[in-house]
C-alpha positions as protocol buffer text, in pm:
chain_id: "A"
residue {
  index: 1
  type: MET
  ca { x: 1762 y: 2850 z: -619 }
}
residue {
  index: 2
  type: PRO
  ca { x: 1872 y: 2734 z: -984 }
}
residue {
  index: 3
  type: SER
  ca { x: 2138 y: 2502 z: -992 }
}
residue {
  index: 4
  type: LYS
  ca { x: 2510 y: 2636 z: -1093 }
}
residue {
  index: 5
  type: THR
  ca { x: 2581 y: 2454 z: -1407 }
}
residue {
  index: 6
  type: LYS
  ca { x: 2748 y: 2573 z: -1751 }
}
residue {
  index: 7
  type: LYS
  ca { x: 2533 y: 2722 z: -1974 }
}
residue {
  index: 8
  type: GLN
  ca { x: 2548 y: 2545 z: -2371 }
}
residue {
  index: 9
  type: PRO
  ca { x: 2505 y: 2678 z: -2703 }
}
residue {
  index: 10
  type: ALA
  ca { x: 2189 y: 2805 z: -2735 }
}
residue {
  index: 11
  type: LEU
  ca { x: 2100 y: 2539 z: -3024 }
}
residue {
  index: 12
  type: LYS
  ca { x: 2223 y: 2250 z: -2809 }
}
residue {
  index: 13
  type: LYS
  ca { x: 1953 y: 2370 z: -2587 }
}
residue {
  index: 14
  type: ILE
  ca { x: 1705 y: 2471 z: -2812 }
}
residue {
  index: 15
  type: THR
  ca { x: 1723 y: 2095 z: -3038 }
}
residue {
  index: 16
  type: ARG
  ca { x: 1752 y: 1866 z: -2689 }
}
residue {
  index: 17
  type: GLY
  ca { x: 1384 y: 2060 z: -2549 }
}
residue {
  index: 18
  type: LEU
  ca { x: 1224 y: 2027 z: -2848 }
}
residue {
  index: 19
  type: THR
  ca { x: 1371 y: 1612 z: -2877 }
}
residue {
  index: 20
  type: VAL
  ca { x: 1250 y: 1535 z: -2490 }
}
residue {
  index: 21
  type: GLY
  ca { x: 913 y: 1793 z: -2501 }
}
residue {
  index: 22
  type: SER
  ca { x: 870 y: 1603 z: -2830 }
}
residue {
  index: 23
  type: ALA
  ca { x: 880 y: 1262 z: -2664 }
}
residue {
  index: 24
  type: ILE
  ca { x: 707 y: 1346 z: -2317 }
}
residue {
  index: 25
  type: THR
  ca { x: 392 y: 1516 z: -2546 }
}
residue {
  index: 26
  type: ALA
  ca { x: 372 y: 1179 z: -2775 }
}
residue {
  index: 27
  type: SER
  ca { x: 402 y: 921 z: -2488 }
}
residue {
  index: 28
  type: THR
  ca { x: 133 y: 1095 z: -2259 }
}
residue {
  index: 29
  type: PHE
  ca { x: -164 y: 1098 z: -2619 }
}
residue {
  index: 30
  type: PHE
  ca { x: -2 y: 748 z: -2628 }
}
residue {
  index: 31
  type: HIS
  ca { x: -45 y: 625 z: -2260 }
}
residue {
  index: 32
  type: GLY
  ca { x: -269 y: 828 z: -2155 }
}
residue {
  index: 33
  type: PRO
  ca { x: -630 y: 752 z: -2343 }
}
residue {
  index: 34
  type: PRO
  ca { x: -536 y: 312 z: -2209 }
}
residue {
  index: 35
  type: VAL
  ca { x: -489 y: 449 z: -1857 }
}
residue {
  index: 36
  type: LEU
  ca { x: -845 y: 667 z: -1876 }
}
residue {
  index: 37
  type: ALA
  ca { x: -1000 y: 437 z: -2084 }
}
residue {
  index: 38
  type: LEU
  ca { x: -915 y: 102 z: -1861 }
}
residue {
  index: 39
  type: GLY
  ca { x: -969 y: 298 z: -1605 }
}
residue {
  index: 40
  type: LEU
  ca { x: -1329 y: 362 z: -1665 }
}
residue {
  index: 41
  type: THR
  ca { x: -1423 y: -8 z: -1668 }
}
residue {
  index: 42
  type: LYS
  ca { x: -1370 y: 28 z: -1268 }
}
residue {
  index: 43
  type: LEU
  ca { x: -1677 y: 223 z: -1236 }
}
residue {
  index: 44
  type: PHE
  ca { x: -1873 y: -113 z: -1335 }
}
residue {
  index: 45
  type: ARG
  ca { x: -1689 y: -375 z: -1191 }
}
residue {
  index: 46
  type: GLN
  ca { x: -1369 y: -366 z: -985 }
}
residue {
  index: 47
  type: CYS
  ca { x: -1085 y: -625 z: -1177 }
}
residue {
  index: 48
  type: GLY
  ca { x: -708 y: -730 z: -1081 }
}
residue {
  index: 49
  type: LYS
  ca { x: -654 y: -745 z: -1462 }
}
residue {
  index: 50
  type: VAL
  ca { x: -734 y: -408 z: -1500 }
}
residue {
  index: 51
  type: ASP
  ca { x: -515 y: -293 z: -1259 }
}
residue {
  index: 52
  type: GLU
  ca { x: -266 y: -482 z: -1327 }
}
residue {
  index: 53
  type: ALA
  ca { x: -229 y: -352 z: -1748 }
}
residue {
  index: 54
  type: ASN
  ca { x: -303 y: -62 z: -1626 }
}
residue {
  index: 55
  type: ILE
  ca { x: 45 y: -18 z: -1409 }
}
residue {
  index: 56
  type: LYS
  ca { x: 231 y: -216 z: -1747 }
}
residue {
  index: 57
  type: ILE
  ca { x: 154 y: 80 z: -1936 }
}
residue {
  index: 58
  type: THR
  ca { x: 252 y: 359 z: -1650 }
}
residue {
  index: 59
  type: ASN
  ca { x: 542 y: 176 z: -1640 }
}
residue {
  index: 60
  type: SER
  ca { x: 556 y: 171 z: -2029 }
}
residue {
  index: 61
  type: TRP
  ca { x: 524 y: 541 z: -1982 }
}
residue {
  index: 62
  type: LEU
  ca { x: 786 y: 584 z: -1711 }
}
residue {
  index: 63
  type: GLY
  ca { x: 973 y: 418 z: -1909 }
}
residue {
  index: 64
  type: VAL
  ca { x: 1026 y: 687 z: -2204 }
}
residue {
  index: 65
  type: ASN
  ca { x: 1100 y: 952 z: -1962 }
}
residue {
  index: 66
  type: ASN
  ca { x: 1379 y: 670 z: -1797 }
}
residue {
  index: 67
  type: TRP
  ca { x: 1528 y: 575 z: -2164 }
}
residue {
  index: 68
  type: LEU
  ca { x: 1498 y: 958 z: -2208 }
}
residue {
  index: 69
  type: ILE
  ca { x: 1706 y: 1078 z: -1899 }
}
residue {
  index: 70
  type: ASP
  ca { x: 1973 y: 791 z: -1986 }
}
residue {
  index: 71
  type: HIS
  ca { x: 1991 y: 851 z: -2397 }
}
residue {
  index: 72
  type: ILE
  ca { x: 1931 y: 1218 z: -2414 }
}
residue {
  index: 73
  type: LEU
  ca { x: 2143 y: 1322 z: -2043 }
}
residue {
  index: 74
  type: PRO
  ca { x: 2431 y: 1075 z: -2137 }
}
residue {
  index: 75
  type: HIS
  ca { x: 2560 y: 1344 z: -1887 }
}
residue {
  index: 76
  type: THR
  ca { x: 2411 y: 1376 z: -1565 }
}
residue {
  index: 77
  type: ARG
  ca { x: 2592 y: 1216 z: -1312 }
}
residue {
  index: 78
  type: TRP
  ca { x: 2420 y: 954 z: -1055 }
}
residue {
  index: 79
  type: ASP
  ca { x: 2602 y: 895 z: -737 }
}
residue {
  index: 80
  type: ILE
  ca { x: 2291 y: 618 z: -563 }
}
residue {
  index: 81
  type: THR
  ca { x: 2318 y: 437 z: -212 }
}
residue {
  index: 82
  type: VAL
  ca { x: 2164 y: 195 z: -80 }
}
residue {
  index: 83
  type: ASP
  ca { x: 2122 y: 95 z: 262 }
}
residue {
  index: 84
  type: GLU
  ca { x: 2259 y: -267 z: 232 }
}
residue {
  index: 85
  type: GLN
  ca { x: 1945 y: -378 z: 485 }
}
residue {
  index: 86
  type: LEU
  ca { x: 1714 y: -245 z: 208 }
}
residue {
  index: 87
  type: ASP
  ca { x: 1581 y: -557 z: -37 }
}
residue {
  index: 88
  type: LEU
  ca { x: 1402 y: -371 z: -250 }
}
residue {
  index: 89
  type: ASN
  ca { x: 1213 y: -592 z: -538 }
}
residue {
  index: 90
  type: LEU
  ca { x: 912 y: -541 z: -771 }
}
residue {
  index: 91
  type: GLN
  ca { x: 716 y: -795 z: -542 }
}
residue {
  index: 92
  type: GLY
  ca { x: 768 y: -546 z: -193 }
}
residue {
  index: 93
  type: ARG
  ca { x: 494 y: -312 z: -85 }
}
residue {
  index: 94
  type: TYR
  ca { x: 718 y: 27 z: 53 }
}
residue {
  index: 95
  type: LEU
  ca { x: 656 y: 265 z: 207 }
}
residue {
  index: 96
  type: MET
  ca { x: 868 y: 601 z: 134 }
}
residue {
  index: 97
  type: THR
  ca { x: 983 y: 944 z: 312 }
}
residue {
  index: 98
  type: CYS
  ca { x: 1168 y: 1155 z: 47 }
}
residue {
  index: 99
  type: ASN
  ca { x: 1305 y: 1567 z: 112 }
}
residue {
  index: 100
  type: HIS
  ca { x: 1184 y: 1749 z: -145 }
}
residue {
  index: 101
  type: GLN
  ca { x: 1349 y: 2080 z: -266 }
}
residue {
  index: 102
  type: SER
  ca { x: 1151 y: 2015 z: -640 }
}
residue {
  index: 103
  type: TRP
  ca { x: 936 y: 1947 z: -954 }
}
residue {
  index: 104
  type: VAL
  ca { x: 1262 y: 1642 z: -1078 }
}
residue {
  index: 105
  type: ASP
  ca { x: 1273 y: 1444 z: -705 }
}
residue {
  index: 106
  type: THR
  ca { x: 939 y: 1277 z: -846 }
}
residue {
  index: 107
  type: THR
  ca { x: 1158 y: 1199 z: -1173 }
}
residue {
  index: 108
  type: VAL
  ca { x: 1422 y: 1103 z: -977 }
}
residue {
  index: 109
  type: ASN
  ca { x: 1234 y: 884 z: -749 }
}
residue {
  index: 110
  type: GLN
  ca { x: 1066 y: 716 z: -1057 }
}
residue {
  index: 111
  type: TYR
  ca { x: 1396 y: 686 z: -1209 }
}
residue {
  index: 112
  type: PHE
  ca { x: 1515 y: 459 z: -948 }
}
residue {
  index: 113
  type: GLY
  ca { x: 1211 y: 274 z: -859 }
}
residue {
  index: 114
  type: LEU
  ca { x: 1085 y: 185 z: -1215 }
}
residue {
  index: 115
  type: SER
  ca { x: 1301 y: -169 z: -1226 }
}
residue {
  index: 116
  type: ARG
  ca { x: 1372 y: -137 z: -841 }
}
residue {
  index: 117
  type: MET
  ca { x: 1029 y: -113 z: -658 }
}
residue {
  index: 118
  type: PRO
  ca { x: 676 y: -103 z: -738 }
}
residue {
  index: 119
  type: LEU
  ca { x: 543 y: 126 z: -902 }
}
residue {
  index: 120
  type: THR
  ca { x: 538 y: 438 z: -695 }
}
residue {
  index: 121
  type: ARG
  ca { x: 260 y: 660 z: -562 }
}
residue {
  index: 122
  type: PHE
  ca { x: 224 y: 956 z: -335 }
}
residue {
  index: 123
  type: PHE
  ca { x: -7 y: 1166 z: -172 }
}
residue {
  index: 124
  type: THR
  ca { x: -106 y: 1494 z: -431 }
}
residue {
  index: 125
  type: LYS
  ca { x: -333 y: 1765 z: -389 }
}
residue {
  index: 126
  type: TRP
  ca { x: -636 y: 1732 z: -585 }
}
residue {
  index: 127
  type: GLU
  ca { x: -606 y: 2020 z: -785 }
}
residue {
  index: 128
  type: LEU
  ca { x: -343 y: 1851 z: -1033 }
}
residue {
  index: 129
  type: ILE
  ca { x: -643 y: 1614 z: -1070 }
}
residue {
  index: 130
  type: PHE
  ca { x: -750 y: 1888 z: -1365 }
}
residue {
  index: 131
  type: ILE
  ca { x: -444 y: 1873 z: -1570 }
}
residue {
  index: 132
  type: PRO
  ca { x: -479 y: 1640 z: -1894 }
}
residue {
  index: 133
  type: PHE
  ca { x: -440 y: 1241 z: -1918 }
}
residue {
  index: 134
  type: VAL
  ca { x: -192 y: 1274 z: -1592 }
}
residue {
  index: 135
  type: GLY
  ca { x: -405 y: 1373 z: -1315 }
}
residue {
  index: 136
  type: GLN
  ca { x: -661 y: 1161 z: -1437 }
}
residue {
  index: 137
  type: ALA
  ca { x: -390 y: 864 z: -1470 }
}
residue {
  index: 138
  type: PHE
  ca { x: -298 y: 1007 z: -1037 }
}
residue {
  index: 139
  type: LYS
  ca { x: -656 y: 895 z: -958 }
}
residue {
  index: 140
  type: ILE
  ca { x: -743 y: 557 z: -1137 }
}
residue {
  index: 141
  type: LEU
  ca { x: -416 y: 474 z: -1038 }
}
residue {
  index: 142
  type: GLY
  ca { x: -495 y: 508 z: -638 }
}
residue {
  index: 143
  type: PHE
  ca { x: -324 y: 836 z: -529 }
}
residue {
  index: 144
  type: PRO
  ca { x: -393 y: 918 z: -238 }
}
residue {
  index: 145
  type: MET
  ca { x: -500 y: 1275 z: -359 }
}
residue {
  index: 146
  type: MET
  ca { x: -587 y: 1584 z: -29 }
}
residue {
  index: 147
  type: LYS
  ca { x: -778 y: 1863 z: -87 }
}
residue {
  index: 148
  type: ARG
  ca { x: -573 y: 2126 z: 103 }
}
residue {
  index: 149
  type: HIS
  ca { x: -878 y: 2317 z: 374 }
}
residue {
  index: 150
  type: SER
  ca { x: -750 y: 2680 z: 497 }
}
residue {
  index: 151
  type: LYS
  ca { x: -752 y: 2690 z: 871 }
}
residue {
  index: 152
  type: GLU
  ca { x: -1086 y: 2907 z: 894 }
}
residue {
  index: 153
  type: GLN
  ca { x: -1270 y: 2606 z: 581 }
}
residue {
  index: 154
  type: ILE
  ca { x: -1247 y: 2320 z: 832 }
}
residue {
  index: 155
  type: ALA
  ca { x: -1323 y: 2584 z: 1110 }
}
residue {
  index: 156
  type: ALA
  ca { x: -1675 y: 2659 z: 941 }
}
residue {
  index: 157
  type: ASN
  ca { x: -1707 y: 2368 z: 832 }
}
residue {
  index: 158
  type: PRO
  ca { x: -1519 y: 2061 z: 1067 }
}
residue {
  index: 159
  type: GLU
  ca { x: -1671 y: 1708 z: 805 }
}
residue {
  index: 160
  type: LEU
  ca { x: -1415 y: 1925 z: 522 }
}
residue {
  index: 161
  type: LYS
  ca { x: -1122 y: 1723 z: 778 }
}
residue {
  index: 162
  type: TYR
  ca { x: -1230 y: 1396 z: 843 }
}
residue {
  index: 163
  type: ARG
  ca { x: -1398 y: 1419 z: 454 }
}
residue {
  index: 164
  type: ASP
  ca { x: -977 y: 1387 z: 308 }
}
residue {
  index: 165
  type: LEU
  ca { x: -914 y: 1149 z: 563 }
}
residue {
  index: 166
  type: GLU
  ca { x: -1147 y: 863 z: 464 }
}
residue {
  index: 167
  type: GLU
  ca { x: -1067 y: 940 z: 82 }
}
residue {
  index: 168
  type: ALA
  ca { x: -704 y: 873 z: 186 }
}
residue {
  index: 169
  type: ARG
  ca { x: -751 y: 580 z: 393 }
}
residue {
  index: 170
  type: LYS
  ca { x: -957 y: 429 z: 81 }
}
residue {
  index: 171
  type: SER
  ca { x: -719 y: 487 z: -146 }
}
residue {
  index: 172
  type: CYS
  ca { x: -429 y: 309 z: 138 }
}
residue {
  index: 173
  type: GLY
  ca { x: -675 y: 21 z: 164 }
}
residue {
  index: 174
  type: GLN
  ca { x: -666 y: -9 z: -199 }
}
residue {
  index: 175
  type: LEU
  ca { x: -350 y: -78 z: -261 }
}
residue {
  index: 176
  type: LEU
  ca { x: -333 y: -368 z: -22 }
}
residue {
  index: 177
  type: SER
  ca { x: -443 y: -557 z: -337 }
}
residue {
  index: 178
  type: GLN
  ca { x: -132 y: -508 z: -467 }
}
residue {
  index: 179
  type: PRO
  ca { x: 242 y: -446 z: -482 }
}
residue {
  index: 180
  type: PHE
  ca { x: 299 y: -99 z: -393 }
}
residue {
  index: 181
  type: THR
  ca { x: 535 y: 233 z: -338 }
}
residue {
  index: 182
  type: LEU
  ca { x: 343 y: 514 z: -158 }
}
residue {
  index: 183
  type: LEU
  ca { x: 549 y: 794 z: -70 }
}
residue {
  index: 184
  type: ASN
  ca { x: 603 y: 1074 z: 66 }
}
residue {
  index: 185
  type: TYR
  ca { x: 700 y: 1406 z: 115 }
}
residue {
  index: 186
  type: LEU
  ca { x: 642 y: 1513 z: 476 }
}
residue {
  index: 187
  type: GLU
  ca { x: 719 y: 1903 z: 394 }
}
residue {
  index: 188
  type: GLY
  ca { x: 428 y: 1929 z: 215 }
}
residue {
  index: 189
  type: THR
  ca { x: 593 y: 2197 z: 50 }
}
residue {
  index: 190
  type: ARG
  ca { x: 911 y: 2221 z: -173 }
}
residue {
  index: 191
  type: PHE
  ca { x: 1260 y: 2303 z: 1 }
}
residue {
  index: 192
  type: SER
  ca { x: 1328 y: 2698 z: -14 }
}
residue {
  index: 193
  type: PRO
  ca { x: 1500 y: 2957 z: 258 }
}
residue {
  index: 194
  type: GLU
  ca { x: 1243 y: 3194 z: 247 }
}
residue {
  index: 195
  type: LYS
  ca { x: 953 y: 2881 z: 347 }
}
residue {
  index: 196
  type: LYS
  ca { x: 1230 y: 2728 z: 594 }
}
residue {
  index: 197
  type: ALA
  ca { x: 1294 y: 3100 z: 811 }
}
residue {
  index: 198
  type: ARG
  ca { x: 866 y: 3171 z: 763 }
}
residue {
  index: 199
  type: GLN
  ca { x: 807 y: 2828 z: 919 }
}
residue {
  index: 200
  type: GLY
  ca { x: 1118 y: 2923 z: 1196 }
}
residue {
  index: 201
  type: SER
  ca { x: 1254 y: 2554 z: 1116 }
}
residue {
  index: 202
  type: PRO
  ca { x: 1537 y: 2396 z: 1360 }
}
residue {
  index: 203
  type: TYR
  ca { x: 1687 y: 2197 z: 1092 }
}
residue {
  index: 204
  type: ARG
  ca { x: 1984 y: 2335 z: 762 }
}
residue {
  index: 205
  type: HIS
  ca { x: 1783 y: 2217 z: 488 }
}
residue {
  index: 206
  type: LEU
  ca { x: 1452 y: 2086 z: 537 }
}
residue {
  index: 207
  type: LEU
  ca { x: 1169 y: 2209 z: 674 }
}
residue {
  index: 208
  type: LYS
  ca { x: 917 y: 2081 z: 914 }
}
residue {
  index: 209
  type: PRO
  ca { x: 785 y: 1770 z: 849 }
}
residue {
  index: 210
  type: LYS
  ca { x: 414 y: 1749 z: 933 }
}
residue {
  index: 211
  type: ALA
  ca { x: 312 y: 1388 z: 1095 }
}
residue {
  index: 212
  type: GLY
  ca { x: -58 y: 1336 z: 947 }
}
residue {
  index: 213
  type: GLY
  ca { x: 16 y: 1154 z: 626 }
}
residue {
  index: 214
  type: LEU
  ca { x: 308 y: 930 z: 803 }
}
residue {
  index: 215
  type: ALA
  ca { x: 74 y: 840 z: 1096 }
}
residue {
  index: 216
  type: LEU
  ca { x: -226 y: 766 z: 885 }
}
residue {
  index: 217
  type: ALA
  ca { x: -45 y: 526 z: 610 }
}
residue {
  index: 218
  type: LEU
  ca { x: 124 y: 327 z: 931 }
}
residue {
  index: 219
  type: GLU
  ca { x: -185 y: 327 z: 1072 }
}
residue {
  index: 220
  type: ILE
  ca { x: -375 y: 144 z: 793 }
}
residue {
  index: 221
  type: LEU
  ca { x: -38 y: -61 z: 636 }
}
residue {
  index: 222
  type: GLY
  ca { x: 227 y: -30 z: 881 }
}
residue {
  index: 223
  type: ASP
  ca { x: 178 y: -433 z: 935 }
}
residue {
  index: 224
  type: LYS
  ca { x: 196 y: -526 z: 577 }
}
residue {
  index: 225
  type: VAL
  ca { x: 489 y: -336 z: 457 }
}
residue {
  index: 226
  type: ASP
  ca { x: 805 y: -491 z: 397 }
}
residue {
  index: 227
  type: ALA
  ca { x: 1014 y: -191 z: 497 }
}
residue {
  index: 228
  type: LEU
  ca { x: 990 y: 242 z: 548 }
}
residue {
  index: 229
  type: VAL
  ca { x: 1248 y: 362 z: 372 }
}
residue {
  index: 230
  type: ASP
  ca { x: 1424 y: 729 z: 353 }
}
residue {
  index: 231
  type: MET
  ca { x: 1487 y: 925 z: 34 }
}
residue {
  index: 232
  type: THR
  ca { x: 1773 y: 1152 z: 71 }
}
residue {
  index: 233
  type: ILE
  ca { x: 1786 y: 1424 z: -268 }
}
residue {
  index: 234
  type: VAL
  ca { x: 2112 y: 1629 z: -277 }
}
residue {
  index: 235
  type: TYR
  ca { x: 2178 y: 1797 z: -618 }
}
residue {
  index: 236
  type: PRO
  ca { x: 2529 y: 1934 z: -556 }
}
residue {
  index: 237
  type: ASP
  ca { x: 2463 y: 2276 z: -761 }
}
residue {
  index: 238
  type: GLY
  ca { x: 2145 y: 2391 z: -647 }
}
residue {
  index: 239
  type: ALA
  ca { x: 1803 y: 2211 z: -679 }
}
residue {
  index: 240
  type: PRO
  ca { x: 1718 y: 2245 z: -1007 }
}
residue {
  index: 241
  type: GLY
  ca { x: 1373 y: 2381 z: -1187 }
}
residue {
  index: 242
  type: TYR
  ca { x: 1207 y: 2052 z: -1433 }
}
residue {
  index: 243
  type: GLY
  ca { x: 1356 y: 2275 z: -1748 }
}
residue {
  index: 244
  type: GLU
  ca { x: 1644 y: 2302 z: -1657 }
}
residue {
  index: 245
  type: PHE
  ca { x: 1682 y: 1883 z: -1540 }
}
residue {
  index: 246
  type: TRP
  ca { x: 1495 y: 1787 z: -1931 }
}
residue {
  index: 247
  type: LEU
  ca { x: 1746 y: 2043 z: -2062 }
}
residue {
  index: 248
  type: GLY
  ca { x: 2105 y: 1870 z: -1952 }
}
residue {
  index: 249
  type: GLU
  ca { x: 2188 y: 2123 z: -1745 }
}
residue {
  index: 250
  type: VAL
  ca { x: 2228 y: 1851 z: -1334 }
}
residue {
  index: 251
  type: PRO
  ca { x: 2523 y: 1795 z: -1383 }
}
residue {
  index: 252
  type: ARG
  ca { x: 2503 y: 1583 z: -1092 }
}
residue {
  index: 253
  type: ILE
  ca { x: 2230 y: 1433 z: -856 }
}
residue {
  index: 254
  type: ALA
  ca { x: 2260 y: 1261 z: -537 }
}
residue {
  index: 255
  type: VAL
  ca { x: 2024 y: 1014 z: -360 }
}
residue {
  index: 256
  type: ASN
  ca { x: 2090 y: 774 z: -68 }
}
residue {
  index: 257
  type: LEU
  ca { x: 1802 y: 551 z: 93 }
}
residue {
  index: 258
  type: ARG
  ca { x: 1797 y: 379 z: 419 }
}
residue {
  index: 259
  type: LYS
  ca { x: 1577 y: 188 z: 581 }
}
residue {
  index: 260
  type: ILE
  ca { x: 1342 y: 356 z: 902 }
}
residue {
  index: 261
  type: ASP
  ca { x: 1295 y: 42 z: 1199 }
}
residue {
  index: 262
  type: ILE
  ca { x: 913 y: 103 z: 1275 }
}
residue {
  index: 263
  type: PRO
  ca { x: 842 y: 42 z: 1666 }
}
residue {
  index: 264
  type: ALA
  ca { x: 606 y: -157 z: 1733 }
}
residue {
  index: 265
  type: TRP
  ca { x: 415 y: 138 z: 1957 }
}
residue {
  index: 266
  type: VAL
  ca { x: 388 y: 306 z: 1609 }
}
residue {
  index: 267
  type: LEU
  ca { x: 187 y: 57 z: 1502 }
}
residue {
  index: 268
  type: ALA
  ca { x: -39 y: 12 z: 1855 }
}
residue {
  index: 269
  type: GLY
  ca { x: -197 y: 368 z: 1861 }
}
residue {
  index: 270
  type: SER
  ca { x: -393 y: 691 z: 1717 }
}
residue {
  index: 271
  type: TYR
  ca { x: -252 y: 978 z: 1597 }
}
residue {
  index: 272
  type: GLU
  ca { x: -633 y: 1119 z: 1532 }
}
residue {
  index: 273
  type: ASP
  ca { x: -754 y: 1030 z: 1891 }
}
residue {
  index: 274
  type: ASP
  ca { x: -445 y: 1058 z: 2079 }
}
residue {
  index: 275
  type: ALA
  ca { x: -271 y: 1323 z: 2222 }
}
residue {
  index: 276
  type: GLU
  ca { x: 15 y: 1135 z: 2391 }
}
residue {
  index: 277
  type: PHE
  ca { x: 17 y: 890 z: 2126 }
}
residue {
  index: 278
  type: ARG
  ca { x: 57 y: 1185 z: 1887 }
}
residue {
  index: 279
  type: GLU
  ca { x: 325 y: 1436 z: 2096 }
}
residue {
  index: 280
  type: LYS
  ca { x: 512 y: 1082 z: 2109 }
}
residue {
  index: 281
  type: PHE
  ca { x: 482 y: 1002 z: 1684 }
}
residue {
  index: 282
  type: GLN
  ca { x: 611 y: 1348 z: 1627 }
}
residue {
  index: 283
  type: ASN
  ca { x: 933 y: 1346 z: 1857 }
}
residue {
  index: 284
  type: TRP
  ca { x: 1016 y: 1002 z: 1675 }
}
residue {
  index: 285
  type: LEU
  ca { x: 957 y: 1248 z: 1333 }
}
residue {
  index: 286
  type: ASP
  ca { x: 1176 y: 1524 z: 1418 }
}
residue {
  index: 287
  type: GLN
  ca { x: 1435 y: 1285 z: 1543 }
}
residue {
  index: 288
  type: LEU
  ca { x: 1480 y: 1100 z: 1215 }
}
residue {
  index: 289
  type: TRP
  ca { x: 1469 y: 1468 z: 1018 }
}
residue {
  index: 290
  type: THR
  ca { x: 1738 y: 1557 z: 1256 }
}
residue {
  index: 291
  type: GLU
  ca { x: 1969 y: 1252 z: 1070 }
}
residue {
  index: 292
  type: LYS
  ca { x: 1813 y: 1342 z: 744 }
}
residue {
  index: 293
  type: ASP
  ca { x: 1969 y: 1718 z: 802 }
}
residue {
  index: 294
  type: ARG
  ca { x: 2277 y: 1585 z: 897 }
}
residue {
  index: 295
  type: LEU
  ca { x: 2329 y: 1369 z: 639 }
}
residue {
  index: 296
  type: ILE
  ca { x: 2197 y: 1622 z: 360 }
}
residue {
  index: 297
  type: GLU
  ca { x: 2466 y: 1821 z: 542 }
}
residue {
  index: 298
  type: GLN
  ca { x: 2713 y: 1534 z: 491 }
}
residue {
  index: 299
  type: MET
  ca { x: 2622 y: 1441 z: 93 }
}
residue {
  index: 300
  type: THR
  ca { x: 2674 y: 1823 z: 44 }
}
residue {
  index: 301
  type: ALA
  ca { x: 3024 y: 1846 z: 246 }
}
residue {
  index: 302
  type: GLN
  ca { x: 3173 y: 1527 z: 61 }
}
residue {
  index: 303
  type: TYR
  ca { x: 3084 y: 1744 z: -305 }
}
residue {
  index: 304
  type: THR
  ca { x: 3234 y: 2076 z: -194 }
}
residue {
  index: 305
  type: ALA
  ca { x: 3523 y: 1910 z: -29 }
}
residue {
  index: 306
  type: ALA
  ca { x: 3580 y: 1742 z: -418 }
}
residue {
  index: 307
  type: ALA
  ca { x: 3473 y: 2026 z: -568 }
}
residue {
  index: 308
  type: GLN
  ca { x: 3795 y: 2239 z: -373 }
}
residue {
  index: 309
  type: GLN
  ca { x: 4007 y: 1965 z: -460 }
}
residue {
  index: 310
  type: GLY
  ca { x: 3924 y: 1943 z: -806 }
}
């Protein structure tokens, strides 16, 4: 659903689009090659210094985006609420979940996290590796990249399922050598009313959560993380397209971060091998998603009431 905003004069929109597009393209060509070059050295030797250098370069890359947001999009209002129980810092280790409505969600996450949390990686689809510089950087920086096999493909070759899991296990395990934030969009795709109706989601603002990725991350990293963080993003004027955001047509963005307590039993079972544990885990996740759905409803109602009063 496009955001409901006042349209800008055409000349202003074109100027802003050219400025942002040129800056992002230049930043990609400036930061991308060094990340790839350093990444290639890991084929011959694993080195912590290389990882640290790549993270610094990537943070600089993201910093350009944040500078553009602050200076080219100064009229976008950010309402950010952080749970008092969350003690976020750049040396922490965090698992994060988030609702997913737009390509802008990842930019929002990076805007918030750049100066508060370690570099955010997220579970992403393998096909993104073919995006020049960006896709290869995902792989080099340790983003868990998942191949989406159909049920028919897995039925014909069951090894495909376990091959993907092993790749994800390897990526998660490699994060332990450094501070990290690992983000999982549990819905697996961007929300839309059509998708919600098609899958029969019981939630008003969310699709059904997919438990496998979070269960795997908790199994490998759960006892070593400082917190499980749940980020909720609300666009009071409607979920925007990526172009709308960078053209300054998103007046308000609301973000809520809360700490989720991890029950001891979650760290003591196997989601893949234990059907009883799997059902219990899914029920726990459904409860968290119900709370999140209520939170989105409250945040949305807040803005609706404020608009009516104004």
